[in-house]
mmJSON file of the N, C-alpha and C atoms, coordinates in Angstrom:
{"data_MODEL":{"atom_site":{
"group_PDB":["ATOM","ATOM","ATOM","ATOM","ATOM","ATOM","ATOM","ATOM","ATOM","ATOM","ATOM","ATOM","ATOM","ATOM","ATOM","ATOM","ATOM","ATOM","ATOM","ATOM","ATOM","ATOM","ATOM","ATOM","ATOM","ATOM","ATOM","ATOM","ATOM","ATOM","ATOM","ATOM","ATOM","ATOM","ATOM","ATOM","ATOM","ATOM","ATOM","ATOM","ATOM","ATOM","ATOM","ATOM","ATOM","ATOM","ATOM","ATOM","ATOM","ATOM","ATOM","ATOM","ATOM","ATOM","ATOM","ATOM","ATOM","ATOM","ATOM","ATOM","ATOM","ATOM","ATOM","ATOM","ATOM","ATOM","ATOM","ATOM","ATOM","ATOM","ATOM","ATOM","ATOM","ATOM","ATOM","ATOM","ATOM","ATOM","ATOM","ATOM","ATOM","ATOM","ATOM","ATOM","ATOM","ATOM","ATOM","ATOM","ATOM","ATOM","ATOM","ATOM","ATOM","ATOM","ATOM","ATOM","ATOM","ATOM","ATOM","ATOM","ATOM","ATOM","ATOM","ATOM","ATOM","ATOM","ATOM","ATOM","ATOM","ATOM","ATOM","ATOM","ATOM","ATOM","ATOM","ATOM","ATOM","ATOM","ATOM","ATOM","ATOM","ATOM","ATOM","ATOM","ATOM","ATOM","ATOM","ATOM","ATOM","ATOM","ATOM","ATOM","ATOM","ATOM","ATOM","ATOM","ATOM","ATOM","ATOM","ATOM","ATOM","ATOM","ATOM","ATOM","ATOM","ATOM","ATOM","ATOM","ATOM","ATOM","ATOM","ATOM","ATOM","ATOM","ATOM","ATOM","ATOM","ATOM","ATOM","ATOM","ATOM","ATOM","ATOM","ATOM","ATOM","ATOM","ATOM","ATOM","ATOM","ATOM","ATOM","ATOM","ATOM","ATOM","ATOM","ATOM","ATOM","ATOM","ATOM","ATOM","ATOM","ATOM","ATOM","ATOM","ATOM","ATOM","ATOM","ATOM","ATOM","ATOM","ATOM","ATOM"],
"id":[1,2,3,4,5,6,7,8,9,10,11,12,13,14,15,16,17,18,19,20,21,22,23,24,25,26,27,28,29,30,31,32,33,34,35,36,37,38,39,40,41,42,43,44,45,46,47,48,49,50,51,52,53,54,55,56,57,58,59,60,61,62,63,64,65,66,67,68,69,70,71,72,73,74,75,76,77,78,79,80,81,82,83,84,85,86,87,88,89,90,91,92,93,94,95,96,97,98,99,100,101,102,103,104,105,106,107,108,109,110,111,112,113,114,115,116,117,118,119,120,121,122,123,124,125,126,127,128,129,130,131,132,133,134,135,136,137,138,139,140,141,142,143,144,145,146,147,148,149,150,151,152,153,154,155,156,157,158,159,160,161,162,163,164,165,166,167,168,169,170,171,172,173,174,175,176,177,178,179,180,181,182,183,184,185,186,187,188,189,190,191,192],
"type_symbol":["N","C","C","N","C","C","N","C","C","N","C","C","N","C","C","N","C","C","N","C","C","N","C","C","N","C","C","N","C","C","N","C","C","N","C","C","N","C","C","N","C","C","N","C","C","N","C","C","N","C","C","N","C","C","N","C","C","N","C","C","N","C","C","N","C","C","N","C","C","N","C","C","N","C","C","N","C","C","N","C","C","N","C","C","N","C","C","N","C","C","N","C","C","N","C","C","N","C","C","N","C","C","N","C","C","N","C","C","N","C","C","N","C","C","N","C","C","N","C","C","N","C","C","N","C","C","N","C","C","N","C","C","N","C","C","N","C","C","N","C","C","N","C","C","N","C","C","N","C","C","N","C","C","N","C","C","N","C","C","N","C","C","N","C","C","N","C","C","N","C","C","N","C","C","N","C","C","N","C","C","N","C","C","N","C","C","N","C","C","N","C","C"],
"label_atom_id":["N","CA","C","N","CA","C","N","CA","C","N","CA","C","N","CA","C","N","CA","C","N","CA","C","N","CA","C","N","CA","C","N","CA","C","N","CA","C","N","CA","C","N","CA","C","N","CA","C","N","CA","C","N","CA","C","N","CA","C","N","CA","C","N","CA","C","N","CA","C","N","CA","C","N","CA","C","N","CA","C","N","CA","C","N","CA","C","N","CA","C","N","CA","C","N","CA","C","N","CA","C","N","CA","C","N","CA","C","N","CA","C","N","CA","C","N","CA","C","N","CA","C","N","CA","C","N","CA","C","N","CA","C","N","CA","C","N","CA","C","N","CA","C","N","CA","C","N","CA","C","N","CA","C","N","CA","C","N","CA","C","N","CA","C","N","CA","C","N","CA","C","N","CA","C","N","CA","C","N","CA","C","N","CA","C","N","CA","C","N","CA","C","N","CA","C","N","CA","C","N","CA","C","N","CA","C","N","CA","C","N","CA","C","N","CA","C","N","CA","C","N","CA","C"],
"label_alt_id":[null,null,null,null,null,null,null,null,null,null,null,null,null,null,null,null,null,null,null,null,null,null,null,null,null,null,null,null,null,null,null,null,null,null,null,null,null,null,null,null,null,null,null,null,null,null,null,null,null,null,null,null,null,null,null,null,null,null,null,null,null,null,null,null,null,null,null,null,null,null,null,null,null,null,null,null,null,null,null,null,null,null,null,null,null,null,null,null,null,null,null,null,null,null,null,null,null,null,null,null,null,null,null,null,null,null,null,null,null,null,null,null,null,null,null,null,null,null,null,null,null,null,null,null,null,null,null,null,null,null,null,null,null,null,null,null,null,null,null,null,null,null,null,null,null,null,null,null,null,null,null,null,null,null,null,null,null,null,null,null,null,null,null,null,null,null,null,null,null,null,null,null,null,null,null,null,null,null,null,null,null,null,null,null,null,null,null,null,null,null,null,null],
"label_comp_id":["MET","MET","MET","ALA","ALA","ALA","GLU","GLU","GLU","CYS","CYS","CYS","LYS","LYS","LYS","ASN","ASN","ASN","ILE","ILE","ILE","GLU","GLU","GLU","GLU","GLU","GLU","ASN","ASN","ASN","LYS","LYS","LYS","GLU","GLU","GLU","ILE","ILE","ILE","CYS","CYS","CYS","ASN","ASN","ASN","CYS","CYS","CYS","THR","THR","THR","TYR","TYR","TYR","SER","SER","SER","CYS","CYS","CYS","PRO","PRO","PRO","ARG","ARG","ARG","LYS","LYS","LYS","GLY","GLY","GLY","LEU","LEU","LEU","CYS","CYS","CYS","CYS","CYS","CYS","GLU","GLU","GLU","CYS","CYS","CYS","LEU","LEU","LEU","HIS","HIS","HIS","TYR","TYR","TYR","HIS","HIS","HIS","ARG","ARG","ARG","GLU","GLU","GLU","LYS","LYS","LYS","GLY","GLY","GLY","GLN","GLN","GLN","LEU","LEU","LEU","PRO","PRO","PRO","ALA","ALA","ALA","CYS","CYS","CYS","TYR","TYR","TYR","PHE","PHE","PHE","ASN","ASN","ASN","ASP","ASP","ASP","GLU","GLU","GLU","ALA","ALA","ALA","GLU","GLU","GLU","LYS","LYS","LYS","THR","THR","THR","TYR","TYR","TYR","ASP","ASP","ASP","ARG","ARG","ARG","SER","SER","SER","ILE","ILE","ILE","GLU","GLU","GLU","HIS","HIS","HIS","PHE","PHE","PHE","ILE","ILE","ILE","SER","SER","SER","LEU","LEU","LEU","ASN","ASN","ASN","GLN","GLN","GLN"],
"label_asym_id":["A","A","A","A","A","A","A","A","A","A","A","A","A","A","A","A","A","A","A","A","A","A","A","A","A","A","A","A","A","A","A","A","A","A","A","A","A","A","A","A","A","A","A","A","A","A","A","A","A","A","A","A","A","A","A","A","A","A","A","A","A","A","A","A","A","A","A","A","A","A","A","A","A","A","A","A","A","A","A","A","A","A","A","A","A","A","A","A","A","A","A","A","A","A","A","A","A","A","A","A","A","A","A","A","A","A","A","A","A","A","A","A","A","A","A","A","A","A","A","A","A","A","A","A","A","A","A","A","A","A","A","A","A","A","A","A","A","A","A","A","A","A","A","A","A","A","A","A","A","A","A","A","A","A","A","A","A","A","A","A","A","A","A","A","A","A","A","A","A","A","A","A","A","A","A","A","A","A","A","A","A","A","A","A","A","A","A","A","A","A","A","A"],
"label_entity_id":["1","1","1","1","1","1","1","1","1","1","1","1","1","1","1","1","1","1","1","1","1","1","1","1","1","1","1","1","1","1","1","1","1","1","1","1","1","1","1","1","1","1","1","1","1","1","1","1","1","1","1","1","1","1","1","1","1","1","1","1","1","1","1","1","1","1","1","1","1","1","1","1","1","1","1","1","1","1","1","1","1","1","1","1","1","1","1","1","1","1","1","1","1","1","1","1","1","1","1","1","1","1","1","1","1","1","1","1","1","1","1","1","1","1","1","1","1","1","1","1","1","1","1","1","1","1","1","1","1","1","1","1","1","1","1","1","1","1","1","1","1","1","1","1","1","1","1","1","1","1","1","1","1","1","1","1","1","1","1","1","1","1","1","1","1","1","1","1","1","1","1","1","1","1","1","1","1","1","1","1","1","1","1","1","1","1","1","1","1","1","1","1"],
"label_seq_id":[1,1,1,2,2,2,3,3,3,4,4,4,5,5,5,6,6,6,7,7,7,8,8,8,9,9,9,10,10,10,11,11,11,12,12,12,13,13,13,14,14,14,15,15,15,16,16,16,17,17,17,18,18,18,19,19,19,20,20,20,21,21,21,22,22,22,23,23,23,24,24,24,25,25,25,26,26,26,27,27,27,28,28,28,29,29,29,30,30,30,31,31,31,32,32,32,33,33,33,34,34,34,35,35,35,36,36,36,37,37,37,38,38,38,39,39,39,40,40,40,41,41,41,42,42,42,43,43,43,44,44,44,45,45,45,46,46,46,47,47,47,48,48,48,49,49,49,50,50,50,51,51,51,52,52,52,53,53,53,54,54,54,55,55,55,56,56,56,57,57,57,58,58,58,59,59,59,60,60,60,61,61,61,62,62,62,63,63,63,64,64,64],
"pdbx_PDB_ins_code":[null,null,null,null,null,null,null,null,null,null,null,null,null,null,null,null,null,null,null,null,null,null,null,null,null,null,null,null,null,null,null,null,null,null,null,null,null,null,null,null,null,null,null,null,null,null,null,null,null,null,null,null,null,null,null,null,null,null,null,null,null,null,null,null,null,null,null,null,null,null,null,null,null,null,null,null,null,null,null,null,null,null,null,null,null,null,null,null,null,null,null,null,null,null,null,null,null,null,null,null,null,null,null,null,null,null,null,null,null,null,null,null,null,null,null,null,null,null,null,null,null,null,null,null,null,null,null,null,null,null,null,null,null,null,null,null,null,null,null,null,null,null,null,null,null,null,null,null,null,null,null,null,null,null,null,null,null,null,null,null,null,null,null,null,null,null,null,null,null,null,null,null,null,null,null,null,null,null,null,null,null,null,null,null,null,null,null,null,null,null,null,null],
"Cartn_x":[94.259,93.291,93.48,92.406,92.453,93.08,93.724,94.35,93.283,93.385,92.442,92.876,91.966,92.276,91.749,91.072,90.447,91.068,92.322,92.941,92.842,93.202,93.177,91.754,90.803,89.397,88.91,89.288,88.897,89.48,90.731,91.373,90.622,90.058,89.339,88.081,87.461,86.228,86.427,87.636,87.918,88.014,87.249,87.269,88.178,88.978,89.893,90.988,91.154,92.175,93.447,93.441,94.611,95.571,96.855,97.86,97.957,97.515,97.352,97.802,98.517,98.942,97.799,96.617,95.47,94.552,94.865,94.015,93.859,92.63,92.338,92.211,92.609,92.498,91.359,90.162,88.973,88.858,89.146,89.01,89.989,91.209,92.176,91.751,91.225,90.75,89.62,88.658,87.54,88.028,88.94,89.467,90.209,91.019,91.794,90.871,89.881,88.988,88.078,87.671,86.82,87.566,88.844,89.653,89.737,89.637,89.729,88.361,87.289,85.949,85.509,85.988,85.706,85.055,84.698,84.224,85.211,85.362,86.269,85.694,86.535,86.16,84.945,84.795,83.712,82.323,82.248,80.955,80.547,81.469,81.24,81.218,80.485,80.549,81.914,82.241,83.58,83.892,82.928,83.151,83.431,82.648,82.842,84.133,84.502,85.736,86.956,86.934,88.093,88.375,87.431,87.666,88.524,88.646,89.359,88.728,87.518,86.802,86.006,86.548,85.931,85.125,84.83,84.122,82.69,82.178,80.801,79.853,80.225,79.408,79.284,80.369,80.344,79.432,79.542,78.68,77.207,76.877,75.499,75.013,75.85,75.436,75.173,75.874,75.682,74.459,73.992,72.931,71.648,71.422,70.187,69.1],
"Cartn_y":[163.646,162.668,162.491,162.369,162.197,160.854,160.828,159.6,158.643,157.395,156.389,155.926,155.985,155.613,154.23,153.563,152.279,151.13,151.23,150.242,148.832,148.642,147.299,146.762,147.592,147.172,146.812,147.62,147.352,146.027,145.745,144.489,143.279,143.402,142.285,141.906,142.869,142.582,142.511,142.796,142.776,141.332,140.986,139.624,139.455,140.439,140.356,139.335,138.359,137.337,137.632,138.709,139.091,139.862,139.584,140.324,141.73,142.715,144.065,145.105,146.134,147.181,148.083,147.954,148.778,148.095,146.88,146.148,146.972,147.239,148.055,149.533,149.933,151.335,151.432,151.344,151.233,152.357,153.582,154.695,154.532,154.073,153.854,152.684,151.633,150.47,150.865,151.619,152.064,152.887,153.812,154.641,153.788,152.854,151.98,151.188,150.533,149.714,150.565,151.706,152.584,153.035,153.362,153.761,152.645,151.405,150.256,149.768,150.462,150.051,148.786,148.611,147.419,147.789,146.748,146.891,146.185,146.645,145.971,144.649,143.853,142.518,142.541,143.569,143.611,143.658,143.877,143.847,142.418,141.463,140.084,139.161,138.052,137.061,136.366,135.599,134.999,134.105,133.325,132.419,133.202,134.218,135.032,135.832,136.278,137.059,136.245,134.954,134.096,133.967,134.379,134.328,135.505,136.52,137.768,138.519,138.133,138.869,139.958,141.163,142.291,143.168,142.639,143.451,143.728,144.848,145.224,144.216,143.719,142.714,141.449,141.025,139.831,140.074,141.235,141.581,141.516,142.1,142.108,140.69,139.869,138.495,137.685,137.973,137.259,137.749,138.94,139.558,139.818,139.078,139.226,138.372],
"Cartn_z":[116.36,116.831,118.334,119.033,120.482,120.843,121.976,122.446,122.983,122.593,123.07,124.458,125.405,126.779,127.141,126.227,126.519,125.735,125.377,124.496,125.065,126.306,126.891,126.979,127.338,127.371,125.967,124.991,123.609,123.13,123.483,123.072,123.614,124.797,125.413,124.64,123.979,123.25,121.738,121.267,119.828,119.342,118.321,117.801,116.591,116.282,115.146,115.449,114.547,114.748,113.966,113.195,112.42,113.312,113.194,113.967,113.382,114.151,113.614,114.634,114.202,115.134,115.602,114.979,115.361,116.374,116.796,117.74,119.021,119.385,120.563,120.267,119.09,118.657,117.65,118.161,117.301,116.283,116.688,115.743,114.581,114.849,113.773,112.892,113.508,112.771,111.819,112.328,111.496,110.302,110.541,109.453,108.427,108.911,108.024,107.09,107.659,106.835,105.957,106.446,105.635,104.375,104.52,103.358,102.321,102.768,101.875,101.403,101.797,101.413,102.13,103.348,104.138,105.464,106.212,107.581,108.497,109.721,110.648,111.152,111.76,112.244,113.152,113.957,114.94,114.3,113.003,112.306,111.947,112.103,111.7,112.916,112.794,113.862,113.792,114.807,114.882,113.682,113.24,112.104,110.821,110.547,109.343,109.422,110.6,110.766,110.365,110.639,110.347,108.853,107.997,106.55,106.09,106.915,106.59,105.427,105.027,103.984,104.682,104.67,105.362,104.409,103.237,102.246,102.696,102.222,102.51,101.864,100.684,100.001,100.846,101.459,102.323,103.517,104.108,105.248,104.848,103.702,103.233,102.971,102.332,102.024,103.286,104.346,105.616,106.377,106.052,106.841,106.06,104.999,104.234,104.817],
"occupancy":[1.0,1.0,1.0,1.0,1.0,1.0,1.0,1.0,1.0,1.0,1.0,1.0,1.0,1.0,1.0,1.0,1.0,1.0,1.0,1.0,1.0,1.0,1.0,1.0,1.0,1.0,1.0,1.0,1.0,1.0,1.0,1.0,1.0,1.0,1.0,1.0,1.0,1.0,1.0,1.0,1.0,1.0,1.0,1.0,1.0,1.0,1.0,1.0,1.0,1.0,1.0,1.0,1.0,1.0,1.0,1.0,1.0,1.0,1.0,1.0,1.0,1.0,1.0,1.0,1.0,1.0,1.0,1.0,1.0,1.0,1.0,1.0,1.0,1.0,1.0,1.0,1.0,1.0,1.0,1.0,1.0,1.0,1.0,1.0,1.0,1.0,1.0,1.0,1.0,1.0,1.0,1.0,1.0,1.0,1.0,1.0,1.0,1.0,1.0,1.0,1.0,1.0,1.0,1.0,1.0,1.0,1.0,1.0,1.0,1.0,1.0,1.0,1.0,1.0,1.0,1.0,1.0,1.0,1.0,1.0,1.0,1.0,1.0,1.0,1.0,1.0,1.0,1.0,1.0,1.0,1.0,1.0,1.0,1.0,1.0,1.0,1.0,1.0,1.0,1.0,1.0,1.0,1.0,1.0,1.0,1.0,1.0,1.0,1.0,1.0,1.0,1.0,1.0,1.0,1.0,1.0,1.0,1.0,1.0,1.0,1.0,1.0,1.0,1.0,1.0,1.0,1.0,1.0,1.0,1.0,1.0,1.0,1.0,1.0,1.0,1.0,1.0,1.0,1.0,1.0,1.0,1.0,1.0,1.0,1.0,1.0,1.0,1.0,1.0,1.0,1.0,1.0],
"B_iso_or_equiv":[0.0,0.0,0.0,0.0,0.0,0.0,0.0,0.0,0.0,0.0,0.0,0.0,0.0,0.0,0.0,0.0,0.0,0.0,0.0,0.0,0.0,0.0,0.0,0.0,0.0,0.0,0.0,0.0,0.0,0.0,0.0,0.0,0.0,0.0,0.0,0.0,0.0,0.0,0.0,0.0,0.0,0.0,0.0,0.0,0.0,0.0,0.0,0.0,0.0,0.0,0.0,0.0,0.0,0.0,0.0,0.0,0.0,0.0,0.0,0.0,0.0,0.0,0.0,0.0,0.0,0.0,0.0,0.0,0.0,0.0,0.0,0.0,0.0,0.0,0.0,0.0,0.0,0.0,0.0,0.0,0.0,0.0,0.0,0.0,0.0,0.0,0.0,0.0,0.0,0.0,0.0,0.0,0.0,0.0,0.0,0.0,0.0,0.0,0.0,0.0,0.0,0.0,0.0,0.0,0.0,0.0,0.0,0.0,0.0,0.0,0.0,0.0,0.0,0.0,0.0,0.0,0.0,0.0,0.0,0.0,0.0,0.0,0.0,0.0,0.0,0.0,0.0,0.0,0.0,0.0,0.0,0.0,0.0,0.0,0.0,0.0,0.0,0.0,0.0,0.0,0.0,0.0,0.0,0.0,0.0,0.0,0.0,0.0,0.0,0.0,0.0,0.0,0.0,0.0,0.0,0.0,0.0,0.0,0.0,0.0,0.0,0.0,0.0,0.0,0.0,0.0,0.0,0.0,0.0,0.0,0.0,0.0,0.0,0.0,0.0,0.0,0.0,0.0,0.0,0.0,0.0,0.0,0.0,0.0,0.0,0.0,0.0,0.0,0.0,0.0,0.0,0.0],
"pdbx_formal_charge":[null,null,null,null,null,null,null,null,null,null,null,null,null,null,null,null,null,null,null,null,null,null,null,null,null,null,null,null,null,null,null,null,null,null,null,null,null,null,null,null,null,null,null,null,null,null,null,null,null,null,null,null,null,null,null,null,null,null,null,null,null,null,null,null,null,null,null,null,null,null,null,null,null,null,null,null,null,null,null,null,null,null,null,null,null,null,null,null,null,null,null,null,null,null,null,null,null,null,null,null,null,null,null,null,null,null,null,null,null,null,null,null,null,null,null,null,null,null,null,null,null,null,null,null,null,null,null,null,null,null,null,null,null,null,null,null,null,null,null,null,null,null,null,null,null,null,null,null,null,null,null,null,null,null,null,null,null,null,null,null,null,null,null,null,null,null,null,null,null,null,null,null,null,null,null,null,null,null,null,null,null,null,null,null,null,null,null,null,null,null,null,null],
"auth_seq_id":[1,1,1,2,2,2,3,3,3,4,4,4,5,5,5,6,6,6,7,7,7,8,8,8,9,9,9,10,10,10,11,11,11,12,12,12,13,13,13,14,14,14,15,15,15,16,16,16,17,17,17,18,18,18,19,19,19,20,20,20,21,21,21,22,22,22,23,23,23,24,24,24,25,25,25,26,26,26,27,27,27,28,28,28,29,29,29,30,30,30,31,31,31,32,32,32,33,33,33,34,34,34,35,35,35,36,36,36,37,37,37,38,38,38,39,39,39,40,40,40,41,41,41,42,42,42,43,43,43,44,44,44,45,45,45,46,46,46,47,47,47,48,48,48,49,49,49,50,50,50,51,51,51,52,52,52,53,53,53,54,54,54,55,55,55,56,56,56,57,57,57,58,58,58,59,59,59,60,60,60,61,61,61,62,62,62,63,63,63,64,64,64],
"auth_comp_id":["MET","MET","MET","ALA","ALA","ALA","GLU","GLU","GLU","CYS","CYS","CYS","LYS","LYS","LYS","ASN","ASN","ASN","ILE","ILE","ILE","GLU","GLU","GLU","GLU","GLU","GLU","ASN","ASN","ASN","LYS","LYS","LYS","GLU","GLU","GLU","ILE","ILE","ILE","CYS","CYS","CYS","ASN","ASN","ASN","CYS","CYS","CYS","THR","THR","THR","TYR","TYR","TYR","SER","SER","SER","CYS","CYS","CYS","PRO","PRO","PRO","ARG","ARG","ARG","LYS","LYS","LYS","GLY","GLY","GLY","LEU","LEU","LEU","CYS","CYS","CYS","CYS","CYS","CYS","GLU","GLU","GLU","CYS","CYS","CYS","LEU","LEU","LEU","HIS","HIS","HIS","TYR","TYR","TYR","HIS","HIS","HIS","ARG","ARG","ARG","GLU","GLU","GLU","LYS","LYS","LYS","GLY","GLY","GLY","GLN","GLN","GLN","LEU","LEU","LEU","PRO","PRO","PRO","ALA","ALA","ALA","CYS","CYS","CYS","TYR","TYR","TYR","PHE","PHE","PHE","ASN","ASN","ASN","ASP","ASP","ASP","GLU","GLU","GLU","ALA","ALA","ALA","GLU","GLU","GLU","LYS","LYS","LYS","THR","THR","THR","TYR","TYR","TYR","ASP","ASP","ASP","ARG","ARG","ARG","SER","SER","SER","ILE","ILE","ILE","GLU","GLU","GLU","HIS","HIS","HIS","PHE","PHE","PHE","ILE","ILE","ILE","SER","SER","SER","LEU","LEU","LEU","ASN","ASN","ASN","GLN","GLN","GLN"],
"auth_asym_id":["A","A","A","A","A","A","A","A","A","A","A","A","A","A","A","A","A","A","A","A","A","A","A","A","A","A","A","A","A","A","A","A","A","A","A","A","A","A","A","A","A","A","A","A","A","A","A","A","A","A","A","A","A","A","A","A","A","A","A","A","A","A","A","A","A","A","A","A","A","A","A","A","A","A","A","A","A","A","A","A","A","A","A","A","A","A","A","A","A","A","A","A","A","A","A","A","A","A","A","A","A","A","A","A","A","A","A","A","A","A","A","A","A","A","A","A","A","A","A","A","A","A","A","A","A","A","A","A","A","A","A","A","A","A","A","A","A","A","A","A","A","A","A","A","A","A","A","A","A","A","A","A","A","A","A","A","A","A","A","A","A","A","A","A","A","A","A","A","A","A","A","A","A","A","A","A","A","A","A","A","A","A","A","A","A","A","A","A","A","A","A","A"],
"auth_atom_id":["N","CA","C","N","CA","C","N","CA","C","N","CA","C","N","CA","C","N","CA","C","N","CA","C","N","CA","C","N","CA","C","N","CA","C","N","CA","C","N","CA","C","N","CA","C","N","CA","C","N","CA","C","N","CA","C","N","CA","C","N","CA","C","N","CA","C","N","CA","C","N","CA","C","N","CA","C","N","CA","C","N","CA","C","N","CA","C","N","CA","C","N","CA","C","N","CA","C","N","CA","C","N","CA","C","N","CA","C","N","CA","C","N","CA","C","N","CA","C","N","CA","C","N","CA","C","N","CA","C","N","CA","C","N","CA","C","N","CA","C","N","CA","C","N","CA","C","N","CA","C","N","CA","C","N","CA","C","N","CA","C","N","CA","C","N","CA","C","N","CA","C","N","CA","C","N","CA","C","N","CA","C","N","CA","C","N","CA","C","N","CA","C","N","CA","C","N","CA","C","N","CA","C","N","CA","C","N","CA","C","N","CA","C","N","CA","C","N","CA","C","N","CA","C"],
"pdbx_PDB_model_num":[1,1,1,1,1,1,1,1,1,1,1,1,1,1,1,1,1,1,1,1,1,1,1,1,1,1,1,1,1,1,1,1,1,1,1,1,1,1,1,1,1,1,1,1,1,1,1,1,1,1,1,1,1,1,1,1,1,1,1,1,1,1,1,1,1,1,1,1,1,1,1,1,1,1,1,1,1,1,1,1,1,1,1,1,1,1,1,1,1,1,1,1,1,1,1,1,1,1,1,1,1,1,1,1,1,1,1,1,1,1,1,1,1,1,1,1,1,1,1,1,1,1,1,1,1,1,1,1,1,1,1,1,1,1,1,1,1,1,1,1,1,1,1,1,1,1,1,1,1,1,1,1,1,1,1,1,1,1,1,1,1,1,1,1,1,1,1,1,1,1,1,1,1,1,1,1,1,1,1,1,1,1,1,1,1,1,1,1,1,1,1,1]
}}}
């Protein structure tokens, strides 16, 4: 996998409030959540992100 060169910039715009080793490493975050059938925090608004419910069903229910 290519090295991410924008980690600090990514961290500035990342709305994930969970302490995570993938913060700023968007490609790793996407792969991690995809394997779990989830979406990353950046798909949710700040209020929804704080629930830590990253399920696709939750995303759909918020965006109908």
